[in-house]
C-alpha positions as CSV (number, residue, x, y, z in Angstrom):
1,M,0.3,0.1,0.1
2,T,2.9,2.6,1.2
3,K,4.5,2.1,-2.4
4,H,1.2,2.5,-4.4
5,K,0.7,5.6,-2.8
6,A,3.7,6.8,-3.1
7,I,3.7,6.3,-6.9
8,L,0.2,7.9,-7.2
9,S,1.2,10.7,-5.2
10,V,3.8,11.6,-7.6
11,I,1.6,11.1,-10.6
12,A,-1.0,13.3,-8.5
13,I,1.1,16.5,-9.3
14,V,1.9,15.6,-13.2
15,L,-1.9,15.4,-14.0
16,A,-2.9,18.4,-12.4
17,T,-2.6,21.0,-15.7
18,P,-2.0,18.8,-19.3
19,F,-5.4,20.9,-20.4
20,A,-4.4,24.0,-18.8
21,L,-1.8,24.1,-20.8
22,Q,-3.3,23.4,-23.8
23,A,-5.7,26.5,-23.0
24,Q,-2.5,28.6,-22.8
25,E,-1.5,27.3,-26.3
26,T,-4.6,28.3,-27.5
27,L,-4.6,31.4,-26.9
28,A,-0.9,32.0,-27.5
29,L,-2.4,31.6,-31.2
30,E,-4.4,34.6,-31.3
31,P,-1.8,37.4,-31.7
32,A,-2.6,40.9,-30.6
33,A,-1.9,43.0,-33.8
34,S,-3.6,42.8,-37.0
35,P,-2.8,39.6,-38.4
36,A,-4.9,39.8,-41.3
37,A,-3.0,43.1,-42.5
38,D,0.3,41.5,-42.0
39,L,-0.5,38.3,-43.9
40,V,-1.7,40.3,-47.0
41,T,1.3,42.6,-46.9
42,A,3.5,39.7,-46.7
43,V,1.4,38.2,-49.6
44,T,1.5,41.2,-52.3
45,R,5.2,42.0,-51.3
46,A,6.1,38.1,-52.6
47,P,8.4,38.1,-55.6
48,A,5.8,35.6,-57.0
49,L,3.3,38.3,-57.6
50,T,6.2,40.2,-59.5
51,A,4.7,38.5,-62.9
52,A,1.0,38.8,-61.8
53,R,1.7,42.9,-61.2
54,A,3.3,43.4,-64.3
55,R,0.7,41.9,-66.5
56,V,-1.6,44.4,-64.9
57,E,0.9,47.3,-65.6
58,A,0.9,45.8,-69.4
59,A,-2.8,45.4,-69.8
60,H,-3.1,49.0,-68.2
61,A,-0.8,50.4,-71.1
62,R,-2.4,48.6,-73.8
63,L,-5.7,50.1,-72.9
64,G,-4.2,53.3,-74.0
65,A,-3.2,51.7,-77.9
66,S,-6.8,50.4,-78.3
67,G,-9.2,51.5,-80.5
68,K,-6.7,53.2,-82.4
69,F,-7.7,55.3,-86.1
70,P,-5.3,54.1,-88.7
71,D,-2.3,56.5,-89.9
72,P,-2.6,58.2,-93.1
73,T,-0.2,57.1,-96.5
74,L,1.4,59.2,-98.5
75,E,2.2,58.0,-101.9
76,G,4.5,60.0,-104.4
77,M,5.6,59.1,-107.8
78,V,7.8,61.2,-110.4
79,S,8.0,60.5,-114.4
80,R,8.7,61.6,-118.1
81,R,6.4,61.5,-121.0
82,N,8.7,61.5,-124.1
83,T,7.1,62.6,-127.2
84,P,8.6,63.3,-131.0
85,T,7.9,66.8,-130.5
86,E,8.9,67.4,-126.5
87,N,10.0,65.8,-123.1
88,M,7.4,66.4,-120.4
89,P,8.0,65.8,-116.8
90,M,5.3,64.5,-114.7
91,W,4.9,64.1,-111.0
92,E,2.1,62.7,-108.7
93,V,0.9,63.1,-105.2
94,T,-1.6,61.1,-103.2
95,V,-2.8,61.0,-99.7
96,R,-5.0,57.9,-98.6
97,Q,-6.9,57.8,-95.3
98,P,-7.6,54.0,-94.6
99,L,-11.1,54.0,-92.6
100,P,-11.6,51.5,-89.6
101,K,-14.4,48.8,-90.0
102,S,-17.6,49.6,-88.5
103,G,-17.6,48.6,-84.9
104,E,-13.7,47.5,-84.7
105,R,-12.6,50.7,-82.6
106,A,-15.2,50.2,-80.1
107,A,-14.8,46.4,-79.9
108,D,-10.9,46.9,-79.4
109,R,-11.3,49.0,-76.8
110,E,-13.7,46.6,-74.8
111,R,-11.4,44.0,-75.6
112,A,-8.9,45.8,-74.0
113,Q,-10.6,46.8,-71.2
114,A,-11.5,43.4,-70.3
115,V,-7.9,42.1,-70.4
116,L,-7.4,44.7,-68.1
117,A,-10.4,43.2,-66.2
118,M,-8.9,40.1,-66.2
119,A,-5.5,40.9,-65.0
120,S,-6.3,42.6,-62.0
121,A,-9.0,39.5,-61.5
122,E,-5.8,37.4,-61.9
123,F,-3.4,39.0,-59.7
124,A,-6.2,38.8,-56.9
125,V,-6.7,34.8,-57.5
126,M,-2.5,34.6,-57.4
127,A,-2.6,36.8,-54.4
128,G,-5.6,34.7,-52.7
129,E,-4.1,31.4,-53.6
130,M,-0.5,32.4,-52.0
131,A,-2.3,33.6,-49.1
132,T,-4.1,30.4,-48.9
133,D,-0.9,28.2,-48.9
134,T,0.8,30.5,-46.6
135,A,-2.1,30.5,-44.5
136,M,-2.1,26.4,-44.5
137,A,1.4,26.2,-43.7
138,L,1.4,28.6,-40.8
139,A,-1.7,26.5,-39.8
140,E,0.3,23.1,-40.0
141,A,3.1,25.0,-38.3
142,A,1.3,25.8,-34.7
143,T,-0.8,22.5,-35.0
144,A,2.6,20.8,-35.0
145,Q,4.1,23.0,-32.3
146,R,1.2,22.4,-30.1
147,R,1.8,18.9,-30.5
148,V,5.5,19.3,-30.1
149,D,4.5,20.9,-26.5
150,A,2.0,18.5,-25.9
151,L,4.6,15.6,-26.4
152,A,7.1,17.2,-24.5
153,A,4.8,17.4,-21.2
154,Q,3.9,13.8,-21.5
155,I,7.9,12.9,-22.4
156,D,8.4,15.1,-18.8
157,R,5.7,13.2,-16.6
158,T,6.8,9.9,-17.6
159,V,10.4,10.4,-16.9
160,R,9.2,11.9,-13.3
161,V,7.6,8.7,-13.0
162,L,10.4,6.7,-13.8
163,S,12.5,8.6,-11.8
164,T,10.1,7.4,-8.8
165,I,10.4,3.5,-10.5
166,D,14.2,4.0,-10.4
167,A,14.1,5.2,-6.9
168,R,11.8,2.3,-5.9
169,I,14.1,-0.1,-7.6
170,A,17.2,1.2,-5.9
171,T,15.7,0.1,-2.4
172,G,14.3,-3.2,-3.7
173,Q,10.8,-2.3,-3.7
174,G,10.6,-1.4,-7.5
175,R,9.6,-3.8,-10.3
176,F,12.0,-3.9,-13.4
177,G,9.0,-4.8,-15.8
178,D,7.4,-1.2,-15.4
179,R,10.7,0.4,-15.6
180,L,11.5,-1.2,-18.9
181,A,7.4,-0.4,-20.3
182,L,8.3,3.2,-19.5
183,Q,11.4,3.3,-21.3
184,T,9.6,1.8,-24.3
185,R,6.9,4.3,-24.2
186,I,9.4,7.1,-24.1
187,A,11.2,6.1,-26.7
188,G,8.1,6.0,-28.6
189,M,6.9,9.6,-27.6
190,Q,10.6,11.0,-28.8
191,L,10.3,9.4,-32.0
192,M,6.5,11.0,-32.1
193,L,8.1,14.5,-31.0
194,E,11.2,14.4,-33.7
195,R,8.6,13.7,-36.6
196,E,6.4,16.6,-35.3
197,R,9.5,18.8,-35.1
198,R,10.4,18.3,-38.8
199,M,7.1,19.2,-39.7
200,N,6.7,22.0,-37.8
201,A,10.2,23.1,-39.3
202,D,8.9,21.8,-43.4
203,A,5.7,23.8,-42.5
204,L,7.8,27.3,-41.4
205,S,10.1,26.7,-44.6
206,E,7.1,26.6,-46.9
207,A,5.7,29.7,-45.9
208,R,9.2,31.4,-45.9
209,G,9.4,30.0,-49.5
210,L,6.1,31.2,-50.3
211,L,6.7,34.7,-49.0
212,G,10.1,34.7,-50.5
213,L,11.5,35.7,-47.1
214,R,15.2,35.5,-45.7
215,P,15.9,33.5,-42.5
216,D,16.4,36.5,-40.1
217,I,12.7,38.3,-41.3
218,P,10.1,37.1,-39.1
219,L,7.1,35.4,-40.5
220,P,3.3,37.0,-40.2
221,A,0.7,35.3,-37.6
222,F,-1.7,33.1,-38.8
223,A,-4.8,34.5,-40.3
224,A,-8.2,33.9,-42.1
225,P,-10.9,35.8,-43.4
226,A,-14.2,35.1,-41.2
227,T,-17.0,33.2,-42.9
228,A,-19.3,36.3,-43.1
229,D,-16.6,38.1,-45.4
230,I,-16.5,35.7,-47.9
231,D,-19.5,36.8,-51.1
232,P,-19.8,34.2,-53.3
233,E,-20.6,36.6,-56.3
234,H,-17.4,39.0,-55.5
235,A,-14.7,36.2,-55.5
236,P,-11.7,37.0,-57.8
237,A,-12.3,33.8,-59.7
238,L,-15.8,35.2,-60.5
239,S,-13.8,38.3,-61.5
240,V,-12.1,36.5,-63.9
241,A,-14.7,34.4,-65.6
242,E,-16.7,37.7,-66.0
243,A,-13.6,39.3,-67.7
244,K,-13.5,36.1,-70.0
245,T,-17.0,36.7,-70.7
246,A,-16.6,40.3,-71.5
247,E,-13.3,39.7,-73.7
248,A,-15.5,37.0,-75.6
249,R,-18.1,39.0,-76.4
250,A,-15.9,42.1,-77.6
251,M,-13.9,39.3,-79.9
252,A,-17.4,38.0,-81.0
253,R,-18.0,41.8,-81.9
254,M,-14.9,42.2,-83.7
255,A,-15.3,38.9,-85.7
256,R,-18.7,40.7,-87.2
257,A,-16.6,43.8,-87.6
258,S,-13.4,41.9,-89.5
259,A,-16.6,40.4,-92.3
260,K,-17.0,44.1,-93.3
261,P,-15.2,45.6,-96.0
262,M,-11.9,47.8,-95.5
263,T,-12.2,50.8,-97.2
264,A,-10.1,53.9,-97.8
265,V,-10.2,57.2,-99.5
266,G,-7.6,59.4,-101.1
267,L,-6.7,62.8,-102.6
268,R,-4.7,62.8,-105.4
269,F,-3.0,65.3,-107.4
270,E,-1.2,65.2,-110.9
271,R,1.2,67.8,-112.9
272,E,2.5,67.5,-116.3
273,Q,4.6,70.1,-117.3
274,E,4.4,71.3,-120.4
275,R,5.8,74.2,-122.9
276,M,2.3,75.9,-123.1
277,G,1.6,75.8,-119.5
278,N,1.2,72.7,-116.7
279,N,-1.9,70.6,-116.7
280,D,-2.9,69.6,-113.5
281,T,-5.3,66.9,-112.4
282,V,-6.9,66.9,-108.9
283,G,-8.9,63.7,-107.8
284,L,-10.6,61.9,-105.4
285,S,-10.3,57.9,-104.9
286,F,-12.0,55.4,-103.2
287,M,-11.0,52.1,-102.2
288,T,-13.3,49.0,-100.7
289,E,-12.2,45.0,-100.5
290,L,-14.8,42.3,-101.4
291,P,-15.4,40.0,-98.5
292,W,-15.9,37.0,-100.6
293,R,-13.8,35.0,-98.0
294,G,-13.6,36.8,-94.8
295,R,-17.6,36.3,-93.8
296,R,-16.6,33.0,-94.0
297,Y,-13.6,33.5,-91.3
298,A,-15.5,36.1,-89.2
299,R,-18.6,33.4,-88.6
300,A,-16.3,30.8,-87.3
301,E,-14.4,33.7,-85.0
302,E,-17.9,34.6,-83.8
303,R,-18.8,30.6,-83.0
304,A,-15.5,30.7,-81.3
305,A,-16.2,33.9,-79.4
306,Q,-19.5,32.5,-78.2
307,A,-18.2,28.8,-77.4
308,E,-15.3,31.1,-74.5
309,A,-18.2,32.9,-73.3
310,T,-20.3,30.1,-72.3
311,A,-17.3,27.9,-70.9
312,A,-16.5,31.3,-68.8
313,L,-19.9,31.1,-67.4
314,A,-19.8,27.9,-66.3
315,D,-16.4,28.6,-64.9
316,A,-18.6,31.2,-62.6
317,D,-21.1,28.6,-62.1
318,T,-18.6,26.2,-60.7
319,T,-16.6,28.5,-58.2
320,R,-19.8,29.3,-56.6
321,Y,-20.4,25.9,-55.9
322,R,-16.6,25.6,-54.6
323,I,-17.1,28.5,-52.7
324,V,-20.1,26.7,-51.0
325,A,-18.6,24.2,-50.4
326,A,-15.9,25.7,-48.8
327,L,-17.8,27.5,-46.4
328,S,-19.8,24.2,-45.3
329,R,-16.3,22.8,-44.8
330,V,-15.6,25.5,-42.5
331,E,-18.3,25.0,-40.6
332,R,-18.2,21.1,-40.3
333,A,-14.4,21.6,-39.0
334,E,-15.3,24.2,-36.6
335,R,-18.1,22.0,-34.8
336,L,-16.1,19.4,-34.8
337,A,-13.3,21.4,-33.1
338,E,-16.0,22.6,-31.1
339,V,-17.0,19.0,-30.0
340,S,-13.5,17.6,-29.8
341,Q,-12.5,20.5,-27.2
342,R,-15.6,19.4,-25.3
343,L,-15.1,15.9,-25.3
344,A,-11.5,16.1,-24.6
345,Q,-12.4,18.0,-21.3
346,E,-15.1,15.3,-20.1
347,T,-12.4,13.0,-20.7
348,H,-9.9,14.4,-18.5
349,R,-12.4,14.5,-16.1
350,R,-13.3,10.8,-16.6
351,L,-9.5,10.4,-16.1
352,D,-9.2,12.7,-13.2
353,A,-12.0,10.3,-11.8
354,E,-10.0,6.8,-12.9
355,Y,-7.1,8.2,-10.8
356,D,-9.1,9.2,-7.9
357,T,-10.2,5.3,-7.7
358,L,-6.4,4.1,-8.3
359,V,-5.4,6.3,-5.1
360,R,-8.0,4.6,-3.1
361,S,-7.6,1.4,-4.2
362,A,-3.8,1.3,-3.7
363,G,-2.5,-1.4,-1.9
364,T,-6.2,-3.4,-1.5
365,S,-5.9,-7.1,-2.8
366,A,-8.3,-6.4,-5.6
367,M,-4.8,-4.5,-6.8
368,G,-2.4,-7.0,-5.5
369,N,-1.3,-8.7,-8.6
370,D,-1.9,-5.8,-11.1
371,S,1.0,-3.1,-11.6
372,S,0.0,-0.2,-10.7
373,V,2.7,1.9,-12.9
374,L,0.9,0.3,-16.2
375,M,-2.1,1.7,-15.1
376,I,-1.0,5.2,-14.5
377,L,1.1,4.5,-17.6
378,E,-2.5,4.0,-19.2
379,V,-4.1,7.4,-17.9
380,L,-1.3,9.0,-19.2
381,E,-1.7,7.9,-22.5
382,K,-5.4,8.4,-22.5
383,T,-5.0,11.9,-21.2
384,T,-2.6,13.0,-23.8
385,D,-4.3,11.5,-26.5
386,A,-7.6,13.1,-25.4
387,Q,-5.7,16.6,-26.0
388,L,-3.8,15.4,-29.0
389,Q,-7.4,14.8,-30.9
390,A,-8.4,18.4,-30.0
391,I,-5.2,19.6,-31.2
392,D,-5.6,18.2,-34.4
393,A,-9.6,19.0,-34.8
394,E,-8.7,22.6,-33.8
395,G,-5.8,22.3,-36.7
396,S,-8.0,21.1,-39.4
397,A,-10.6,23.7,-38.7
398,L,-7.9,26.2,-39.0
399,V,-6.5,24.4,-42.1
400,A,-10.3,24.9,-43.7
401,R,-10.6,28.8,-42.5
402,A,-7.3,29.6,-44.5
403,E,-8.8,28.2,-47.8
404,L,-11.2,31.2,-47.5
405,W,-8.4,33.4,-48.7
406,R,-8.6,31.6,-52.0
407,Y,-12.1,33.6,-52.4
408,S,-11.4,36.6,-50.4
409,P,-12.9,39.9,-52.3
410,A,-10.6,41.5,-54.8
411,H,-10.0,44.4,-52.5
412,R,-8.1,42.8,-49.8
413,F,-5.2,42.2,-52.1
414,P,-5.0,46.0,-54.0
415,S,-3.2,45.5,-57.6
416,P,-0.8,48.6,-59.0
């Protein structure tokens, strides 16, 4: 009885605060200052967004070159006419102005505006994807770190029990089999601890690689949009689909305009220098093409543009379904995290009661042939398992929330 009570008295201390530590870790995940703004700033400064930012600037520059009016042309000719009576020098100047096809300039401007809108939306899409990947990496790192802390605390508790067993063995009262069981358990937990540390380091390294940060620059804290901030009708992916639809419609208009004939008007001046005086000729010219083949090609282009518009509308519908699915995943993950936390606390209370039963039963005949240390070890394992399950559920909720960056409104990621 004295042996059992001595061991269980040591365990009473180590079982006192496992879930209090978990609550402190949960609070530690909540940074004090504007984590969402810090994450967005880090993402928009990432080198990977340089190309997307340059494409937006290029599309904006091309907007000024759209719908251009063709330049006039100037044609000159010098000749000499030889006759039996005289040689007459002649020269001619023609100014010709090509005319744009009807509706072509307006369609070109619409297409340039759609390309600019698409480039801006794609910048927001890329920024949202990067924010999602970064937030997921940070969530995985935080979850791994919490598991490291939980396992380290469990190892520390088990080592203290092992120290008590060693002390009992030194006095000839302990069991060597109990010592071996504790050592095996410690070795297994140390392996799990190293694996979690590697996962934590890998996740942090991935986040740094995504953001292009040097090792001496601190990473932003985890942050994710609230579900209330996600509007399926204002997601960047929908803006891309809308821009593609607008571009397809502009291309259809350009195809219809290309079926119309190209025209040009000109002014011609000709002078013949004769002995009796100059003979001047002034005339107007008009040119038009005959669109025999062009109309067939234009109809094919128009059908292709209509197919592109249909595809863009289908992409928009797919994006809406994905947003609804992502929001439902967040709701389920948060509900599971809440249930896991509640059940873990209830499990902890039951383990406390089990521990009290062990204390009251120590030294009785019912436990005379059992190893109290192994029973205590089982209590410790159940406590840690309940804590790890709650940590994993909360980590899954963080990962689900991180995905919401992908559908965050474009104004969260200002483009140039």
